[in-house]
N, C-alpha and C positions, 0 to 999 in steps of 0.2 A: 584307596577305591571308598567310597562317602558311604559309612555306615544307613544302617535302616532309618535309626536313629535319625542322621544328619540326614536325610531325605525327608523325613517328614516334618523335625523341627526346620528346615528350613523352604518347605511348601506353604507351610503357613506361614513366618513368617511373612512369605514375598508376596499374599495374599492378603497380610496386612500393611508392611509398607507399602505395597504398590497402589493400595485405594482408599489409605486413610486420609490422604491432602481431600481427593472429591470428596470425603465422606464431609469434612468439617466445611469446604463450599459450599457440600448441599444444605448443609443447615443451618449456614448463614446465610441462603437465599431464603429461603424457607424462612427466615423467622425477620429479615430486617426490609426481603422486596414486595411491596404491595402485588406487582403486577404478578409476581412469579409464583405467590401463594394463590389469586386468584389461578391464575393458569393450570397452577397441579389439584387447586378444589375440583374446574372441568376435566382435568384426565381423571380424575376419581369416578366423575359422577357417571360418565363413560365408560367407565371400566365395569362399575354397578352396572348399567343396563346392560351391559354385552352378558354381565356371570346372572343374570336373570333370565336372560334368552333362553339358554339351559331351558326353562321351563314352560315358553312362549311356542304356545302349540302351533300360532298364527304363523310364525317363519317354519318355512321349507325350502328344501335346496332343492334346481331346477336341473335336476342329474339329465335330464333330456337333451340340455342343449350342449353339452359336451360327456366325452368318457371321462369317468373321472379319475383314469389314470392321465391321459391325455392334459386335464384344469390342473392338477396336483405337480406335473411339468412345470405348467404355466405360473404357479405359483409359487413354485421354488424358486425361478430361473427371477423373477419378482423382488424376489427373498434379496435373490442372493446378489443380485445386481444392485443394490441398495447399498454403499458403503456404509463404515462400522466410522461413527468421530471420534475427535480426539478433545473440539473443545469442551469446554466444562458445560454451557448449557443445553449445545445441540446434544451431547448426553445425554442429560436428563428427558429430552423430548423421547428420545430414538428409546431409548430403554421403557416408557409407558407406549410406545409405538406397537412393541414390538410385543412384550406384554400382555396388548389388548390382540391383539392380530393371534398372540396363540391362545389364549381363551376361547378366543371366537371359533378357531379351527379343531381346536381337541372337541369341540360341540358337536362337529358334525359325525364324528364317528370314528371308528376304526381307520379308515383309508387316509383321513388326513392326522392321521397320528404324527408322523414324521414330519409334516412340515412345519405340525403345530410344535412339536419340541425343537427346529430348529429358531423357528420365533424366539422360543424360551432361550433356548440356546444364546442365541443373538442379545438377549437382552442381561443373559448372566453374561457375558466381556463386559459389558461397560458399568457394570450394580457396583457400588462402592463396598459392598461387603458380600461375597461371591460366596462363602465358608455360610450364612444363614439364609440367604437364599437358596441354597440345597435345599435347605432343612423345609424352606418352604414351600418349594417346588415339588420336598416330596409329601408332605401332606395336604397339596391340595391339588394336586395335577393326577390323571390316571393314572393306575401303574404303568401302563407299554409309552407312554410317555415320559412319567420318570426315567423308567429304564434310555429311551432313544437320549435321554438329556445326557444323562456320563455317561452311555455313552462316545457321542459328541465330543462333551467334554474330554477324558480320557485319551479320542483318537487326536485330538489339536497338543492333547501336552506331552503325547508323542514324539506327534510328529515335529512341536516345537524343539526338545529335545534331538532329532535325528537332523534337524535342519541347522542348530546350533554348531555342528563340528564340523558339518560343512562349509560353514560361511566361518570359523575359526580355525586354527589362526589361518592367516594370510600366507597363501603358499606360495612367497619370497621370501615368507620366516624360517624356509627349508626344512621346518617341524609340520611335527602332527600330533592330537590327543590322541592315546587310546580309549577307544569309550569303555572300555570294558574295567582297567585300575583307571585311567585317567592319568596316565603315563604321559610324559611327553618324548617324545624320540623323532628323531634323524630321519629324512625323507631323502640324504642323498649321504653320498662319504665327504666326513667333513678332515679337513687336516687340522693338527696341532696348532695351535695359535692363531685359529682359524677365527672371525665374529661368525657365528650362526645366522645373526639378528639383533637387533636395536629394536627399544620398546618404548614408546613412551608412556609416562605411567595414567591411568586411570584416576589416581590423586596422589598427590603428593606437596610434602611441606616443609618448611623450615625446623630444625629445633628453636622452639621461643624464645631462645637466649639471642639467638643467633636473627633470627628479625629483626625491623628497622637497621639492620647495619648497611656493609656492602654484600648484601648476598640477595638474589630477590627472592623474593617472596611466591613469584607462580615455574620461571624454569633452575631454580635456587644457583643460576650462573653468580660469580662472584666478578663485581665491576668497578669499574673506580666515577669517581665524582659524587654526588647529589640523587640522582638516582627518580626516580617518578613516584612521587608520594598516593598514596592510598587513599580511599574516603576514610579506612581506618587509619587513621596516627600510628599505629604500631605497625605498621609494614609497610614497604617500600620495596620498588619494581625498578626493574634495568634499564623496560625504556615502556610506551605508550600500546607497545605490541604486549608485552605482557602482562600489564595491568587491566588491558580490555575483558579478557575471559576470567578474570576472579573477581574482577567487580557483577558481586547479585542483583538482581533485579529487586529493591527494595517500597513497599509498602509505605506510599505516605501517612505519617501518622495525623490521626487526630487532633492530637492533645500535644500541646510543646515537654508537660510534665513527662509523657509518656517516652519521650523521643530523647532527653535529658537521662530518661532512668536508662533508661539501651545502652546508650551513649558510656553510663557508668557501670554499667554489668559488663559491657564490654570489655575495657580497664580490666576491672576486677579477675575477670577472664583470663587473660595475659601473663596480668601478675601470680597467679595463683597456677600458671603450666611456670612460666618460670623458675616457679620454685620450685613444682613436681619437674621437671624435667621433659613434660611430656608430650606427643606428636599426634599422638592415637586422638585427641577428643577434641583437636584443628578438624581432623578428615573427618570426622562421623558429624561436626558440626554443618561442613560445606559437605558432603554427602548430600545432608537433610536438605541442607538451602538446594540443592539440583534437583532432589527428586521434587520438592515442590515446586519450582522450576519447569520441569516439566511437565506436573499434571497440569499448573494454571494455565502454561501456555501452550501443549501437547508437542508432539515426540517429533524430531526433526523427520521430515518424509523419508531420509536417510537409514534411520535410524531405531532399524527393528529390537531390538533387545540396549532396553536400557542397564545402566552401569549395578544396578538390582541384581538383574538374570543375571551379570557374569556374577555378580559378587555369590549369588544362591548357592553354585557350583563350588565354592570355595571347600578348602576343609576349613574347621575353625574349632576354639580353645571352649569348652565345656567347664559350666558350671562354674564361671568367674568370680568372686567371691569382691563384695564390694569394701571397701575403703570408707574413712570423710572424705580423702580426697575426691573419692569416687563421687559418692552426693555433691559433693559441692560444684565437682564442673556439672554436672548434669543440670543442678539449678539451675546455674549460669546459664547454661546451655537455649532449656525451658527458658528463664525471660530475657532472653534476646532471642530468640523465635514471636514471644509473647504471645499474644490469644489463641486456645485451643494448643498449648503448647503440650498440655499433658496426653494430648491425646494424638498429637502428630509424633510426638517422642516420648514416651511413658520409659519407667526405669528398665523396663522388662525389653522391651527392643533399643533400649539402649547397648544394655548390656550383651543384647543378638551380636547388635551389629560391634559391637570393642571386640567379642570373640574371633568376629568373621578378619577383622584390620589385621589385631593382634598378629595373629595364626601367621599371617602373608607379606606383612609388611618388609624391602629391603630397606640397609642401613643405607644412607648415602654421605661417605666422607668425603672432608675438606678435598679441595684438588691438592697438589703432593709439593705446587710450591707455596699453596698455606705456611709461613713459620707464626706467625703476631697471632694468633687464635687460640685459646687455650681452655676448654670443658674437662671444666667435673663428669667422668662419666656416668650415663643416665640408664635404671636399672631395667626402665620400659624394653618388653620384649621386641629385638627386632634378626629378623635373618642376620648370618654376618655377610660381612661383604670388608677387604683386609682393606687399611688405612684408619687413618687419624689426624683432627679429633670426626667423630661423628656429626653433620653437621643437620644429619633432616631425616625423613624415610620418607617410603615413594611403595601404591601398591599397584602393583605391576598383571596384567591380565593375563598372560600367555605364561608369562614366570612363578607364578601364584602357586599352576600344577605342577615345577619339577618339587620332586621330590629329595629326603635325606640320604646324604652318603654318609662315612667315613673314610671310602675312596671314591669321588667323588671324579666324574668326566670332563666336565665344566664350571667355569666361575664367571662371578656377575660382574665385572667395571663399570665404572662411569668414568669413560675417555671423554667425551668431550667439557669433562667439569663441569657439568647440569644435571637434571632430571631423568637424561635420557639412558634408559639399561641397555650395556652390550654386556652378548651372551659370547663368552671367549672358550673355547675348547682346549682343553689342557691336556689333550695326548690324542691321537687320530683315532678316529670314530668309522665305522662303516654304517651303510642306511638302514635302518630301525635297531639302532642301537636307543636304549632306554638312557637319557637326562637326568645327571644327579650333582648336586650341593653341595654344602657343607652348613646344616645351618646354623650355626653354633661353633665359636672361636673356641678350636680343642689345644694352642697353644701352652704345654706348661702343665696342660691335667691328664691323670690319670685314665686307663679307658672304663675303670670302673665311677669315676666322677662324671665323663663326657654321658654315660646312660645312664645317671644319676638323673641330670641337668635334659636331658630329651625327656626322658619320662616326666619328670615334672614340670618341664615347660610346654611340647608339644604333644606327651602318654602317647611318644612311640618308643616302641622295645625294641631294644639292641643286641642283638650277641656279645657278647664279649670277644668270640677270636673273630669276628669278622675286625673290629675296632685294632686288635694287634695284627693282624694281616696289613691294616695303615700303614700301623705307625711301624712294624717294625720290616713292610716290605716284605714278608715273605714270597 
C-alpha cells in the first residue's frame, strides 16, 4: 500500500509532469506569436474591467427578471454544457473565459458563490501550473468561494480514484486490484499451469546492446532477414506495423546545425547505454516523448487516463543516488529534447521517473531457441523472470501491482517470444487469493542474503522464517 509520502510526492509530480508541456507551449506562443500576444492583452484588459466592476455602482442585477435559484441553475447548465478543451490554443481561451466568469459571478454576492467556484474550478483544470493557481485563488477570491473550489477539486480527485479501479483491470483478465492494499486478487478459481492473463507493456525496450540486431525494437520478437530500419539508425523493426507506433512526431528543425547536433547526441546516447547496459533511460526518453505528444495533440477520445495516471499509482524507489553515468544520460536526453529541456525534464523529475520505472520493470529473456547471443549481465534493477540472456525490459500496468513473495503462487513468462507478458499460476488458486511473484533470483542465495538484497533494492522487510518455509517447504 502506498505510504503518505508516496501519495504526496506522486500527486505533486503528476501536477508537474502533466502540465509542464502546456506551460512551455504557452510561454513560446506568448513570446513569438504577435496575434497571440494581442489576444492575451485584450483578454487581460477585459479581466481588469471585470475587476473594476466591483466598485461600479452603476452595475446592478435585475433580480426581478428571475428568481435567484432558477437563474443560478440556468448558469450552471450553461457552464457544464461547455466541454473542457484538449487542444493547446483552445485551453488558453477557455481559461481566460472561465476566469472572467468566475470573477463576475463572485461580485454578485453569496448566492452566486457556488457557480463562481465552478468557473474557477474549470479554469483550474486547464491551467499549466495548478499548484500556483490554487495559491492565487486563496489570495484573490472570497473565502467561501475558495473553500468551494477546494471541495470541487477534492471531489474530482476522489471520483477519479474510485473510477480508476472500476476501469482497470479489464474484467477478462480474471483479476482485480484491492483498493486498500493495492493487492492483485483473482476473481475466479484458477488451475495450476493456467494462464491467468496476458498483458501488453506500457513501455518496453531492448537491451541497447541488442538494438539494431535481429530483434525488433518495438515488440522485441526475433526475426530473420534485414528488418525495417527506423529513422534512428540505431534501431530496427521486424515489420512496418511495428515501426509505425515507435516513430515519434518530430518538430521540424529550423537550423541544419541543430539537426546535426541532435543526431550526434542520439549516437552518443546509444553508445553510452551500451557501455552502462541500461534500459531505463530509453524508456524514460520515450515516456517523455509520449507525454509531449499527448499534450501537443490532445489525448485520444477513448483515453481517460494517461500513462502518468497509471505510473503515479505504482510503488517507487526513493532517494536514488546520481552517478556520473546518470548525469551523462540526463544531459544527452535533454540535448535530444532540445529547447525547454530543463523545464520539461529537470533532474528531480528524471530521478522521480527513474525510481518508478526501476521498481516495476520486468526482465524480458531471449527465446529458448536463442543459442548464439551472449550478453554480460547488467546490474540494472529488474524484477526477476527466469531465462537467459536478458534481452530487454518492460513496464506493465497491472503486473506492476503484484507484490513480492518467497513463496509465490504465480510466475511471469513470455510465451510468445515477444514483449507480451503471460501470468501463469504455479498452483491451484481460489477466488480472492492474492497473487505474488519473486522480485529477485534466489538461486544459490541464503535467506539472509535474500532479505538483505530485497531491503537494499526495494526497501522491503522480509521475515527470515518465511524464507525458510519457502526454501525447505516445511
